[in-house]
C-alpha positions as a Python dict, from the first residue, in 0.01 Angstrom:
ca = {
    (1, 'M'): (0, 0, 0),
    (2, 'R'): (136, 339, -93),
    (3, 'P'): (54, 638, 132),
    (4, 'A'): (-220, 878, 34),
    (5, 'A'): (-106, 1200, -135),
    (6, 'R'): (-287, 1498, 15),
    (7, 'S'): (-377, 1841, -122),
    (8, 'P'): (-604, 2108, 29),
    (9, 'D'): (-900, 2007, -180),
    (10, 'K'): (-858, 1642, -262),
    (11, 'V'): (-714, 1317, -137),
    (12, 'V'): (-561, 1068, -379),
    (13, 'H'): (-539, 705, -277),
    (14, 'V'): (-333, 474, -497),
    (15, 'G'): (-370, 100, -460),
    (16, 'R'): (-389, -180, -718),
    (17, 'P'): (-628, -241, -1006),
    (18, 'A'): (-874, -530, -971),
    (19, 'S'): (-1133, -459, -1241),
    (20, 'P'): (-1109, -193, -1514),
    (21, 'G'): (-1348, 95, -1566),
    (22, 'L'): (-1420, 449, -1446),
    (23, 'V'): (-1683, 585, -1210),
    (24, 'L'): (-1750, 940, -1088),
    (25, 'G'): (-2007, 965, -810),
    (26, 'P'): (-2084, 982, -439),
    (27, 'V'): (-1900, 774, -184),
    (28, 'I'): (-2103, 527, 19),
    (29, 'I'): (-1920, 381, 316),
    (30, 'D'): (-2010, 20, 381),
    (31, 'Q'): (-2110, 4, 745),
    (32, 'A'): (-2014, -308, 932),
    (33, 'R'): (-2309, -493, 1073),
    (34, 'T'): (-2244, -533, 1443),
    (35, 'G'): (-2559, -626, 1625),
    (36, 'P'): (-2558, -680, 2000),
    (37, 'R'): (-2372, -981, 2126),
    (38, 'R'): (-2579, -1261, 2267),
    (39, 'V'): (-2601, -1326, 2637),
    (40, 'A'): (-2515, -1691, 2680),
    (41, 'G'): (-2818, -1900, 2768),
    (42, 'D'): (-2814, -2263, 2864),
    (43, 'P'): (-2614, -2486, 2626),
    (44, 'A'): (-2922, -2646, 2476),
    (45, 'T'): (-3069, -2306, 2384),
    (46, 'E'): (-2740, -2182, 2237),
    (47, 'R'): (-2691, -2502, 2036),
    (48, 'A'): (-3044, -2478, 1899),
    (49, 'A'): (-2981, -2113, 1803),
    (50, 'L'): (-2664, -2201, 1611),
    (51, 'E'): (-2834, -2495, 1438),
    (52, 'A'): (-3122, -2269, 1332),
    (53, 'A'): (-2884, -1998, 1206),
    (54, 'L'): (-2691, -2255, 1003),
    (55, 'D'): (-3015, -2389, 854),
    (56, 'E'): (-3128, -2038, 761),
    (57, 'A'): (-2790, -1959, 608),
    (58, 'M'): (-2799, -2278, 399),
    (59, 'T'): (-3150, -2201, 280),
    (60, 'A'): (-3041, -1852, 175),
    (61, 'L'): (-2737, -1995, -4),
    (62, 'G'): (-2958, -2241, -189),
    (63, 'E'): (-3177, -1955, -310),
    (64, 'L'): (-2872, -1758, -426),
    (65, 'I'): (-2730, -2062, -608),
    (66, 'A'): (-3056, -2101, -797),
    (67, 'A'): (-3031, -1738, -911),
    (68, 'H'): (-2672, -1748, -1037),
    (69, 'T'): (-2453, -1946, -1273),
    (70, 'G'): (-2085, -1984, -1351),
    (71, 'E'): (-1823, -1850, -1112),
    (72, 'A'): (-2084, -1706, -876),
    (73, 'A'): (-2268, -2037, -839),
    (74, 'D'): (-1934, -2215, -795),
    (75, 'M'): (-1839, -1984, -511),
    (76, 'L'): (-2177, -2023, -340),
    (77, 'E'): (-2156, -2401, -369),
    (78, 'F'): (-1822, -2381, -191),
    (79, 'Q'): (-1983, -2190, 96),
    (80, 'L'): (-2271, -2435, 112),
    (81, 'A'): (-2026, -2724, 136),
    (82, 'L'): (-1850, -2543, 422),
    (83, 'A'): (-2179, -2485, 603),
    (84, 'T'): (-2252, -2859, 599),
    (85, 'D'): (-1899, -2957, 702),
    (86, 'E'): (-1903, -3086, 1061),
    (87, 'T'): (-1534, -3012, 1102),
    (88, 'L'): (-1633, -2644, 1086),
    (89, 'S'): (-1929, -2653, 1325),
    (90, 'E'): (-1819, -2915, 1579),
    (91, 'P'): (-1562, -2689, 1755),
    (92, 'A'): (-1839, -2430, 1795),
    (93, 'F'): (-2078, -2684, 1942),
    (94, 'A'): (-1804, -2802, 2180),
    (95, 'A'): (-1751, -2444, 2299),
    (96, 'I'): (-2124, -2402, 2351),
    (97, 'A'): (-2130, -2717, 2561),
    (98, 'A'): (-1859, -2557, 2775),
    (99, 'G'): (-2077, -2250, 2834),
    (100, 'A'): (-2003, -2012, 2544),
    (101, 'A'): (-2271, -1808, 2370),
    (102, 'A'): (-2356, -1932, 2021),
    (103, 'D'): (-2227, -1621, 1840),
    (104, 'V'): (-1895, -1618, 2026),
    (105, 'A'): (-1846, -1992, 1979),
    (106, 'W'): (-1922, -1972, 1608),
    (107, 'T'): (-1697, -1670, 1550),
    (108, 'D'): (-1403, -1822, 1737),
    (109, 'A'): (-1434, -2151, 1547),
    (110, 'V'): (-1451, -1995, 1202),
    (111, 'D'): (-1186, -1732, 1273),
    (112, 'A'): (-944, -2012, 1360),
    (113, 'L'): (-1006, -2174, 1024),
    (114, 'I'): (-980, -1841, 843),
    (115, 'A'): (-639, -1790, 1001),
    (116, 'D'): (-531, -2131, 865),
    (117, 'Y'): (-647, -2041, 515),
    (118, 'Q'): (-480, -1701, 525),
    (119, 'T'): (-143, -1861, 598),
    (120, 'A'): (-175, -2135, 333),
    (121, 'E'): (107, -2155, 80),
    (122, 'E'): (-124, -2154, -220),
    (123, 'E'): (-298, -1836, -327),
    (124, 'Y'): (-611, -2034, -411),
    (125, 'F'): (-668, -2124, -48),
    (126, 'R'): (-572, -1778, 81),
    (127, 'A'): (-834, -1628, -148),
    (128, 'R'): (-1095, -1872, -12),
    (129, 'A'): (-1054, -1714, 335),
    (130, 'A'): (-1295, -1445, 212),
    (131, 'D'): (-1557, -1713, 146),
    (132, 'L'): (-1520, -1840, 499),
    (133, 'A'): (-1558, -1487, 633),
    (134, 'D'): (-1869, -1449, 421),
    (135, 'L'): (-2021, -1763, 571),
    (136, 'R'): (-1919, -1654, 923),
    (137, 'D'): (-2094, -1319, 884),
    (138, 'R'): (-2400, -1474, 722),
    (139, 'V'): (-2455, -1703, 1024),
    (140, 'L'): (-2352, -1435, 1274),
    (141, 'A'): (-2608, -1190, 1135),
    (142, 'R'): (-2882, -1440, 1205),
    (143, 'L'): (-2759, -1509, 1558),
    (144, 'R'): (-2743, -1139, 1644),
    (145, 'G'): (-3049, -1027, 1455),
    (146, 'D'): (-2866, -781, 1227),
    (147, 'A'): (-3075, -594, 976),
    (148, 'E'): (-3010, -678, 611),
    (149, 'V'): (-2785, -428, 433),
    (150, 'S'): (-2965, -246, 157),
    (151, 'A'): (-2880, -376, -190),
    (152, 'V'): (-2974, -42, -343),
    (153, 'L'): (-2692, 208, -392),
    (154, 'P'): (-2731, 558, -534),
    (155, 'E'): (-2664, 602, -904),
    (156, 'A'): (-2290, 601, -988),
    (157, 'A'): (-2206, 530, -624),
    (158, 'I'): (-1859, 417, -520),
    (159, 'L'): (-1879, 173, -231),
    (160, 'V'): (-1584, 221, 5),
    (161, 'A'): (-1508, -65, 242),
    (162, 'D'): (-1223, -251, 402),
    (163, 'D'): (-1333, -557, 205),
    (164, 'I'): (-1668, -699, 97),
    (165, 'T'): (-1798, -1050, 89),
    (166, 'P'): (-1905, -1236, -227),
    (167, 'S'): (-2266, -1253, -110),
    (168, 'R'): (-2264, -876, -49),
    (169, 'F'): (-2148, -836, -407),
    (170, 'L'): (-2410, -1073, -544),
    (171, 'S'): (-2695, -906, -357),
    (172, 'T'): (-2623, -559, -502),
    (173, 'D'): (-2702, -398, -836),
    (174, 'W'): (-2364, -263, -952),
    (175, 'T'): (-2475, -116, -1282),
    (176, 'G'): (-2283, 208, -1330),
    (177, 'R'): (-2126, 179, -984),
    (178, 'G'): (-1782, 92, -847),
    (179, 'I'): (-1593, -59, -553),
    (180, 'A'): (-1295, 86, -363),
    (181, 'L'): (-1140, -141, -101),
    (182, 'A'): (-884, -61, 166),
    (183, 'A'): (-771, -425, 155),
    (184, 'G'): (-892, -695, -86),
    (185, 'S'): (-724, -930, -332),
    (186, 'A'): (-714, -933, -711),
    (187, 'T'): (-766, -1311, -699),
    (188, 'S'): (-1063, -1306, -460),
    (189, 'H'): (-1404, -1421, -576),
    (190, 'V'): (-1531, -1063, -551),
    (191, 'A'): (-1257, -943, -787),
    (192, 'M'): (-1331, -1223, -1035),
    (193, 'L'): (-1701, -1145, -1022),
    (194, 'A'): (-1633, -774, -1068),
    (195, 'R'): (-1422, -838, -1379),
    (196, 'A'): (-1678, -1076, -1523),
    (197, 'R'): (-1955, -818, -1478),
    (198, 'G'): (-1760, -508, -1573),
    (199, 'V'): (-1771, -344, -1230),
    (200, 'P'): (-1475, -105, -1178),
    (201, 'M'): (-1282, -201, -868),
    (202, 'A'): (-960, -92, -694),
    (203, 'I'): (-800, -273, -400),
    (204, 'G'): (-524, -210, -148),
    (205, 'L'): (-610, 157, -111),
    (206, 'G'): (-547, 162, 264),
    (207, 'P'): (-766, 367, 501),
    (208, 'V'): (-974, 600, 283),
    (209, 'D'): (-1013, 962, 398),
    (210, 'T'): (-1377, 1028, 314),
    (211, 'T'): (-1731, 1049, 444),
    (212, 'D'): (-2065, 944, 302),
    (213, 'G'): (-2166, 1161, 7),
    (214, 'D'): (-1820, 1290, -82),
    (215, 'L'): (-1775, 1313, -458),
    (216, 'A'): (-1501, 1079, -578),
    (217, 'L'): (-1363, 931, -896),
    (218, 'L'): (-1255, 571, -924),
    (219, 'D'): (-1011, 447, -1187),
    (220, 'G'): (-1022, 67, -1186),
    (221, 'E'): (-747, 39, -1448),
    (222, 'A'): (-496, 237, -1243),
    (223, 'G'): (-623, 121, -903),
    (224, 'R'): (-676, 483, -800),
    (225, 'L'): (-941, 668, -597),
    (226, 'V'): (-958, 1049, -586),
    (227, 'V'): (-1180, 1189, -312),
    (228, 'R'): (-1311, 1542, -361),
    (229, 'P'): (-1140, 1580, -701),
    (230, 'D'): (-1045, 1930, -814),
    (231, 'P'): (-1154, 2071, -1154),
    (232, 'G'): (-835, 1952, -1319),
    (233, 'E'): (-890, 1594, -1201),
    (234, 'R'): (-1251, 1603, -1315),
    (235, 'A'): (-1156, 1732, -1659),
    (236, 'A'): (-892, 1462, -1698),
    (237, 'F'): (-1145, 1204, -1582),
    (238, 'A'): (-1396, 1321, -1842),
    (239, 'D'): (-1130, 1287, -2113),
    (240, 'A'): (-1037, 940, -1992),
    (241, 'R'): (-1397, 826, -1985),
    (242, 'G'): (-1453, 958, -2336),
    (243, 'A'): (-1145, 773, -2458),
    (244, 'L'): (-1257, 455, -2282),
    (245, 'E'): (-1598, 472, -2446),
    (246, 'R'): (-1439, 522, -2788),
    (247, 'R'): (-1217, 219, -2726),
    (248, 'R'): (-1518, 12, -2627),
    (249, 'V'): (-1701, 104, -2946),
    (250, 'A'): (-1395, 25, -3157),
    (251, 'V'): (-1338, -309, -2983),
    (252, 'A'): (-1702, -409, -3025),
    (253, 'A'): (-1681, -329, -3397),
    (254, 'A'): (-1352, -518, -3434),
    (255, 'A'): (-1505, -829, -3277),
    (256, 'R'): (-1745, -857, -3573),
    (257, 'R'): (-1476, -840, -3839),
    (258, 'P'): (-1242, -1117, -3954),
    (259, 'A'): (-887, -1109, -3819),
    (260, 'L'): (-652, -1057, -4115),
    (261, 'T'): (-281, -980, -4095),
    (262, 'A'): (-118, -719, -4320),
    (263, 'S'): (-53, -989, -4580),
    (264, 'G'): (-419, -1093, -4574),
    (265, 'E'): (-357, -1413, -4381),
    (266, 'R'): (-658, -1519, -4178),
    (267, 'V'): (-611, -1584, -3805),
    (268, 'Q'): (-877, -1789, -3629),
    (269, 'V'): (-1007, -1641, -3303),
    (270, 'M'): (-1208, -1879, -3087),
    (271, 'I'): (-1344, -1845, -2733),
    (272, 'N'): (-1285, -2016, -2399),
    (273, 'V'): (-1591, -2122, -2201),
    (274, 'A'): (-1626, -2256, -1846),
    (275, 'D'): (-2003, -2290, -1835),
    (276, 'P'): (-2260, -2323, -2116),
    (277, 'A'): (-2458, -2049, -1944),
    (278, 'E'): (-2178, -1805, -2030),
    (279, 'L'): (-2284, -1826, -2394),
    (280, 'D'): (-2614, -1656, -2327),
    (281, 'G'): (-2590, -1314, -2485),
    (282, 'I'): (-2275, -1389, -2690),
    (283, 'D'): (-2319, -1371, -3067),
    (284, 'P'): (-2151, -1678, -3227),
    (285, 'A'): (-2064, -1458, -3525),
    (286, 'I'): (-1779, -1291, -3332),
    (287, 'C'): (-1568, -1608, -3325),
    (288, 'D'): (-1462, -1917, -3517),
    (289, 'G'): (-1589, -2158, -3255),
    (290, 'I'): (-1515, -2271, -2900),
    (291, 'G'): (-1145, -2344, -2866),
    (292, 'L'): (-1161, -2451, -2503),
    (293, 'A'): (-1469, -2573, -2318),
    (294, 'R'): (-1370, -2641, -1959),
    (295, 'T'): (-1571, -2918, -1794),
    (296, 'E'): (-1463, -2872, -1432),
    (297, 'L'): (-1770, -2669, -1336),
    (298, 'M'): (-2001, -2967, -1387),
    (299, 'F'): (-1796, -3157, -1131),
    (300, 'H'): (-1826, -2873, -878),
    (301, 'A'): (-2205, -2862, -887),
    (302, 'G'): (-2233, -3015, -542),
    (303, 'A'): (-2458, -3309, -634),
    (304, 'G'): (-2175, -3559, -680),
    (305, 'L'): (-2002, -3648, -1005),
    (306, 'P'): (-2225, -3566, -1304),
    (307, 'D'): (-2380, -3862, -1483),
    (308, 'E'): (-2367, -3931, -1856),
    (309, 'A'): (-2703, -3767, -1927),
    (310, 'A'): (-2608, -3444, -1750),
    (311, 'Q'): (-2279, -3421, -1937),
    (312, 'L'): (-2440, -3505, -2269),
    (313, 'A'): (-2693, -3225, -2221),
    (314, 'A'): (-2414, -2976, -2148),
    (315, 'Y'): (-2212, -3075, -2457),
    (316, 'R'): (-2519, -3059, -2679),
    (317, 'R'): (-2588, -2709, -2550),
    (318, 'L'): (-2238, -2601, -2656),
    (319, 'L'): (-2284, -2753, -3001),
    (320, 'A'): (-2624, -2594, -3050),
    (321, 'W'): (-2475, -2252, -2975),
    (322, 'A'): (-2179, -2309, -3207),
    (323, 'A'): (-2412, -2398, -3495),
    (324, 'G'): (-2160, -2602, -3692),
    (325, 'R'): (-1845, -2430, -3570),
    (326, 'P'): (-1591, -2653, -3392),
    (327, 'V'): (-1622, -2710, -3018),
    (328, 'V'): (-1309, -2833, -2838),
    (329, 'V'): (-1402, -2995, -2507),
    (330, 'R'): (-1125, -3044, -2256),
    (331, 'T'): (-1166, -3355, -2044),
    (332, 'L'): (-1174, -3303, -1669),
    (333, 'D'): (-876, -3092, -1563),
    (334, 'A'): (-889, -3123, -1183),
    (335, 'G'): (-609, -3093, -932),
    (336, 'G'): (-353, -2817, -888),
    (337, 'D'): (-558, -2507, -812),
    (338, 'K'): (-884, -2687, -897),
    (339, 'P'): (-959, -2937, -620),
    (340, 'I'): (-1275, -3149, -636),
    (341, 'P'): (-1380, -3303, -302),
    (342, 'G'): (-1377, -3680, -319),
    (343, 'Y'): (-1183, -3688, -646),
    (344, 'T'): (-856, -3498, -616),
    (345, 'V'): (-585, -3576, -364),
    (346, 'D'): (-629, -3378, -41),
    (347, 'N'): (-340, -3167, 90),
    (348, 'E'): (-108, -3283, -185),
    (349, 'P'): (233, -3113, -161),
    (350, 'N'): (341, -2943, -485),
    (351, 'S'): (-3, -3007, -629),
    (352, 'F'): (81, -2836, -961),
    (353, 'L'): (341, -3111, -1009),
    (354, 'G'): (120, -3384, -873),
    (355, 'M'): (-191, -3586, -948),
    (356, 'R'): (-389, -3361, -1186),
    (357, 'G'): (-536, -3348, -1536),
    (358, 'V'): (-508, -3669, -1738),
    (359, 'R'): (-316, -3832, -1453),
    (360, 'L'): (-632, -3817, -1239),
    (361, 'S'): (-856, -3928, -1527),
    (362, 'L'): (-644, -4238, -1582),
    (363, 'R'): (-641, -4304, -1209),
    (364, 'H'): (-1023, -4294, -1204),
    (365, 'P'): (-1119, -4470, -1531),
    (366, 'E'): (-1473, -4532, -1404),
    (367, 'V'): (-1527, -4153, -1396),
    (368, 'F'): (-1337, -4092, -1720),
    (369, 'R'): (-1542, -4349, -1914),
    (370, 'V'): (-1863, -4162, -1831),
    (371, 'Q'): (-1722, -3842, -1977),
    (372, 'L'): (-1591, -4016, -2288),
    (373, 'R'): (-1929, -4184, -2350),
    (374, 'A'): (-2108, -3850, -2325),
    (375, 'L'): (-1861, -3690, -2567),
    (376, 'L'): (-1892, -3978, -2816),
    (377, 'R'): (-2270, -3944, -2812),
    (378, 'A'): (-2259, -3564, -2844),
    (379, 'A'): (-2031, -3597, -3147),
    (380, 'T'): (-2329, -3703, -3358),
    (381, 'D'): (-2471, -3351, -3308),
    (382, 'G'): (-2183, -3142, -3441),
    (383, 'D'): (-1811, -3075, -3476),
    (384, 'I'): (-1699, -3171, -3127),
    (385, 'R'): (-1333, -3246, -3053),
    (386, 'I'): (-1187, -3403, -2739),
    (387, 'M'): (-879, -3248, -2579),
    (388, 'V'): (-674, -3406, -2299),
    (389, 'P'): (-498, -3185, -2040),
    (390, 'M'): (-161, -3219, -1865),
    (391, 'V'): (-21, -3481, -2103),
    (392, 'A'): (349, -3546, -2039),
    (393, 'I'): (434, -3881, -2200),
    (394, 'P'): (309, -4060, -2517),
    (395, 'G'): (176, -4351, -2311),
    (396, 'E'): (-92, -4128, -2158),
    (397, 'M'): (-239, -4047, -2499),
    (398, 'Q'): (-222, -4415, -2595),
    (399, 'R'): (-421, -4509, -2283),
    (400, 'V'): (-679, -4236, -2348),
    (401, 'R'): (-722, -4347, -2708),
    (402, 'G'): (-768, -4703, -2583),
    (403, 'L'): (-1036, -4598, -2334),
    (404, 'L'): (-1206, -4396, -2608),
    (405, 'A'): (-1214, -4700, -2836),
    (406, 'E'): (-1351, -4915, -2554),
    (407, 'A'): (-1627, -4663, -2482),
    (408, 'A'): (-1718, -4647, -2852),
    (409, 'A'): (-1732, -5026, -2870),
    (410, 'A'): (-1959, -5039, -2565),
    (411, 'L'): (-2195, -4783, -2715),
    (412, 'G'): (-2197, -4987, -3035),
    (413, 'R'): (-2297, -5301, -2848),
    (414, 'E'): (-2574, -5101, -2678),
    (415, 'Q'): (-2683, -4966, -3019),
    (416, 'I'): (-2651, -4607, -2894),
    (417, 'P'): (-2568, -4355, -3174),
    (418, 'H'): (-2218, -4214, -3142),
    (419, 'R'): (-1920, -4095, -3342),
    (420, 'V'): (-1546, -4099, -3266),
    (421, 'P'): (-1430, -3737, -3293),
    (422, 'P'): (-1071, -3608, -3324),
    (423, 'L'): (-864, -3662, -3009),
    (424, 'G'): (-612, -3392, -2927),
    (425, 'M'): (-386, -3289, -2642),
    (426, 'M'): (-283, -2979, -2457),
    (427, 'V'): (82, -2888, -2462),
    (428, 'E'): (142, -2733, -2122),
    (429, 'V'): (426, -2951, -1998),
    (430, 'P'): (774, -2891, -2144),
    (431, 'A'): (820, -3267, -2188),
    (432, 'A'): (529, -3269, -2434),
    (433, 'A'): (652, -2962, -2621),
    (434, 'L'): (1003, -3101, -2660),
    (435, 'A'): (892, -3441, -2790),
    (436, 'L'): (565, -3366, -2967),
    (437, 'E'): (658, -3584, -3264),
    (438, 'H'): (617, -3893, -3044),
    (439, 'F'): (254, -3828, -2939),
    (440, 'D'): (-49, -3987, -3103),
    (441, 'T'): (-265, -3676, -3134),
    (442, 'D'): (-500, -3532, -3396),
    (443, 'F'): (-454, -3169, -3289),
    (444, 'V'): (-270, -2960, -3030),
    (445, 'S'): (-355, -2660, -2815),
    (446, 'I'): (-88, -2484, -2613),
    (447, 'G'): (-194, -2412, -2255),
    (448, 'S'): (20, -2108, -2193),
    (449, 'N'): (-64, -2059, -1824),
    (450, 'D'): (81, -2391, -1717),
    (451, 'L'): (351, -2402, -1983),
    (452, 'I'): (491, -2072, -1856),
    (453, 'Q'): (496, -2178, -1492),
    (454, 'Y'): (666, -2507, -1573),
    (455, 'V'): (923, -2352, -1808),
    (456, 'M'): (1003, -2073, -1565),
    (457, 'A'): (976, -2285, -1247),
    (458, 'A'): (750, -2010, -1111),
    (459, 'S'): (410, -2101, -969),
    (460, 'R'): (143, -1895, -1136),
    (461, 'D'): (-33, -1829, -803),
    (462, 'A'): (278, -1733, -608),
    (463, 'P'): (285, -1369, -501),
    (464, 'G'): (586, -1165, -607),
    (465, 'L'): (677, -1377, -912),
    (466, 'G'): (489, -1175, -1173),
    (467, 'D'): (812, -1090, -1357),
    (468, 'L'): (881, -1460, -1409),
    (469, 'T'): (538, -1550, -1548),
    (470, 'D'): (589, -1353, -1867),
    (471, 'P'): (459, -1516, -2187),
    (472, 'T'): (715, -1320, -2389),
    (473, 'A'): (1010, -1462, -2200),
    (474, 'P'): (1261, -1588, -2461),
    (475, 'A'): (1248, -1948, -2336),
    (476, 'V'): (868, -1954, -2350),
    (477, 'L'): (848, -1809, -2700),
    (478, 'K'): (1122, -2042, -2823),
    (479, 'L'): (931, -2344, -2691),
    (480, 'I'): (605, -2221, -2846),
    (481, 'A'): (774, -2170, -3183),
    (482, 'M'): (930, -2517, -3160),
    (483, 'T'): (590, -2671, -3084),
    (484, 'V'): (427, -2488, -3376),
    (485, 'A'): (701, -2604, -3612),
    (486, 'T'): (665, -2968, -3504),
    (487, 'A'): (287, -2957, -3541),
    (488, 'E'): (314, -2801, -3886),
    (489, 'A'): (568, -3062, -3993),
    (490, 'R'): (316, -3329, -3895),
    (491, 'A'): (25, -3136, -4053),
    (492, 'I'): (-150, -3125, -3715),
    (493, 'P'): (-372, -2822, -3637),
    (494, 'I'): (-234, -2615, -3350),
    (495, 'S'): (-377, -2332, -3140),
    (496, 'L'): (-315, -2157, -2809),
    (497, 'C'): (-586, -2131, -2543),
    (498, 'G'): (-414, -1976, -2240),
    (499, 'D'): (-439, -1624, -2102),
    (500, 'A'): (-145, -1513, -2318),
    (501, 'G'): (-364, -1531, -2627),
    (502, 'G'): (-609, -1282, -2478),
    (503, 'D'): (-348, -1014, -2411),
    (504, 'P'): (-329, -778, -2712),
    (505, 'A'): (24, -679, -2614),
    (506, 'V'): (140, -1042, -2641),
    (507, 'V'): (-49, -1133, -2959),
    (508, 'P'): (222, -1004, -3200),
    (509, 'A'): (483, -1227, -3033),
    (510, 'L'): (252, -1528, -3062),
    (511, 'L'): (191, -1457, -3430),
    (512, 'A'): (564, -1420, -3483),
    (513, 'A'): (607, -1765, -3321),
    (514, 'G'): (386, -1904, -3596),
    (515, 'L'): (46, -1937, -3428),
    (516, 'R'): (-259, -1870, -3645),
    (517, 'C'): (-534, -1981, -3409),
    (518, 'L'): (-598, -1829, -3065),
    (519, 'S'): (-872, -1912, -2818),
    (520, 'V'): (-949, -1634, -2569),
    (521, 'A'): (-1206, -1511, -2320),
    (522, 'P'): (-1517, -1383, -2500),
    (523, 'S'): (-1458, -1033, -2365),
    (524, 'A'): (-1111, -1026, -2526),
    (525, 'V'): (-1215, -1115, -2883),
    (526, 'G'): (-1240, -758, -3011),
    (527, 'A'): (-910, -639, -2863),
    (528, 'V'): (-728, -950, -2988),
    (529, 'K'): (-861, -899, -3339),
    (530, 'Q'): (-745, -538, -3323),
    (531, 'A'): (-397, -662, -3239),
    (532, 'I'): (-403, -906, -3531),
    (533, 'V'): (-537, -676, -3800),
    (534, 'G'): (-254, -523, -3993),
    (535, 'W'): (16, -720, -3809),
    (536, 'E'): (322, -802, -4012),
    (537, 'P'): (638, -984, -3907),
    (538, 'A'): (948, -786, -3819),
    (539, 'R'): (1207, -779, -4096),
}
């Protein structure tokens, strides 16, 4: 946190960006809800109160889950799983039995777990501490009878808080509004939700010198909040907002045009999808298909592992949206920073180097066969392609192809319509990039996020290593170019589907490495096409 810079008429707080965008409007300070503490009754009464509060919290979470999809639903499912976890509530019940009031017992129990999460080595678990705090406050509010915080903010309001919970975010209409946090994390669920919904947000601002109703301007791209801006700041803000709007219009227009280099070479731009529901409102005409359909979300839905019918329905929904365009479905990529209770290995040291991706699928063939059967059946409905993650040795692809053949044979015996689609692999492990000629694969997609962390020996979720996770690092680009050359020599289609492809500043380097197909977040399509149009190699 950098200190605030003062002037007689304004206060400038500089923190870190969490979600881009600009807002000029009144400050609303988020008041902490601190109802009166309970007076401890007899243990039976206190236990019943905590049980009732937990039940009410779970009911409310269920209602919120029904109203949201994608990342938001995933986060709420995580909270619901915590609420039903006896390892969380039992210490509170034990404290109540010893004479503690329900609210004190609950707070002490959850705070202890929050402290464990906050000191975890992996950023994923540190970021989940906010979810635990959200659940703590949700139950505590019911125990202390707190009034619900209003979800209605004034027009163009900037909410100023130390931090806010995911459920606070989800219960508020943020249209035209922004968030300024004294603390916060760019990898928290709130930050991810803010980016997905276009809500400007700055974090790490430190204590904010303001009162309710102060005029302020929030710059989510710079991570900056100016309280009581002077005329010069307001004029600059107006210019910046005008420029931002012009960029948005230009990007939206670019998304609808083909991506052609200066020499007229066509570059395919596809989209990455984590949930079929994300496609609602996206015009298929902006892209050349779905280059990466993640399937992990189905396995996080909280009702156990999804059956064949549920998976088939999801894949058919993707194909219906694509309307003949290719749809590349990645088989379950769990492990690492994507744990699935009951499936991945708990508390695995060095989990990014452990049991994840195809390694897990081959360890659980009974689960993998269900996914392969659903994909084989969906292939009769369109241009679906199966992609395997975290492949490191040729034997893994051979085993997957064998399981795929077995699943097709079983469907044939059952007289269920199916088709064997192309089977490809992700190149995200240096071992695969260096020996691609030895793999039995119909196509390749480079997973830049993992490839970078493995090439640079720098965990992508480790704080302070941003300089080492650079997609334009010479070693990374050399390996990408080598992979492209090998694929081209074998006449195998190759693309890139990691975050690097969605960064307009990196796109020229990827084109120079030989890539002509990128799969990116839907929101990045226009900017990526802008970076492609007119590009020509350096001479």
